[in-house]
C-alpha positions in Angstrom: 103.0 106.8 120.9 105.4 105.8 118.3 105.4 102.3 119.5 101.9 102.0 119.4 101.7 103.0 116.1 104.4 100.7 114.9 102.6 97.8 116.3 99.4 98.6 114.4 100.9 98.7 111.0 100.4 96.0 108.6 102.2 94.9 105.3 101.9 92.7 102.2 104.6 91.5 100.0 104.1 92.1 96.3 106.3 89.9 93.8 106.2 90.4 90.1 107.4 87.7 87.5 110.6 89.9 86.7 111.6 89.3 90.5 111.0 92.8 91.4 109.1 93.1 94.7 107.7 95.7 97.0 106.8 95.8 100.7 103.4 97.4 100.7 101.8 98.9 103.8 98.5 97.0 104.1 95.8 99.5 105.5 92.0 98.9 106.2 91.2 99.8 102.7 93.9 97.5 100.9 92.5 94.7 98.7 94.1 92.1 96.6 91.9 93.3 93.5 93.9 96.7 93.7 97.2 95.5 94.7 97.1 92.9 91.9 94.9 95.1 89.4 92.9 91.9 89.0 89.3 91.7 88.9 89.4 88.0 89.9 91.9 87.5 92.7 92.5 84.0 93.8 93.7 83.1 97.4 96.0 80.0 98.2 96.4 79.5 101.9 99.9 78.4 102.7 99.7 78.4 106.6 96.9 79.8 108.8 98.5 83.4 108.9 99.9 83.4 105.4 97.9 83.7 102.0 99.1 84.1 98.5 97.0 85.9 96.0 97.3 85.7 92.1 95.1 86.8 89.5 92.6 84.1 88.1 92.8 86.2 84.8 96.6 86.1 84.5 96.7 83.2 81.9 94.0 84.5 79.5 95.7 88.1 79.9 99.1 86.2 79.0 100.8 87.4 82.1 104.3 86.0 82.6 105.1 82.8 84.8 105.9 83.9 88.2 109.0 81.7 88.9 110.3 84.0 91.8 106.9 83.7 93.6 106.8 79.9 93.0 110.3 79.7 94.3 109.2 81.2 97.6 106.3 78.8 97.9 108.8 76.1 98.0 109.4 76.9 101.7 105.5 76.0 102.3 104.8 73.5 99.6 107.1 70.8 98.0 105.5 71.3 94.8 104.2 74.7 94.4 102.8 74.4 90.7 103.0 77.3 88.3 101.6 80.7 89.0 101.4 83.6 86.6 101.1 87.3 86.9 102.0 89.3 89.9 101.7 87.7 93.3 100.6 89.2 96.7 101.4 87.6 100.2 99.1 88.6 103.0 98.1 87.5 106.4 95.1 85.5 107.0 92.2 85.7 104.4 88.9 86.8 105.9 86.2 84.0 106.0 83.6 86.5 105.1 85.3 87.5 101.8 86.3 90.9 103.3 90.0 92.1 102.8 92.7 89.8 104.3 94.6 90.8 107.1 98.0 92.5 106.7 101.3 90.6 107.9 103.0 92.1 110.9 106.0 93.8 110.7 108.0 90.6 111.9 106.0 88.5 109.4 106.8 90.7 106.7 110.6 91.1 107.4 110.7 87.2 107.7 108.9 86.6 104.4 111.1 89.2 102.7 114.4 87.6 104.1 113.2 84.1 102.9 112.4 85.6 99.5 115.7 87.3 99.1 117.5 83.9 100.3 115.6 81.8 97.6 115.9 84.4 94.9 119.7 84.9 95.2 120.2 81.2 95.6 119.9 80.7 91.8 122.1 83.7 90.7 125.3 82.6 89.1 128.3 83.9 90.6 130.2 86.7 88.8 133.2 85.8 86.8 136.1 87.8 86.8 138.6 88.1 84.1 
């Protein structure tokens, strides 16, 4: 029974402009609106089963540039452009404007590994006296 429950779990990766991140459980009632606290979420399809969401209202609300999310996007787009405010990574977006699919556990862990590799690549080494 536990294996069946694990197989049906879905996730999303939330990334803030500060580099903080959370792996969210993505249930049937989860939406980009609530995860981003935005009335106007905008989808960017990266590959068929991966979508990045940002708030269209992030710039007028003076949200910070999200360099960590842009860095993660480099794995999918050579020139990802500038993104502001929180970012959310989910599975495929529904064509009927319904809630996007969540990521499988394997997809979520792969994306998280990729995020951690890219975010730590620019951390300067510590200097010891």
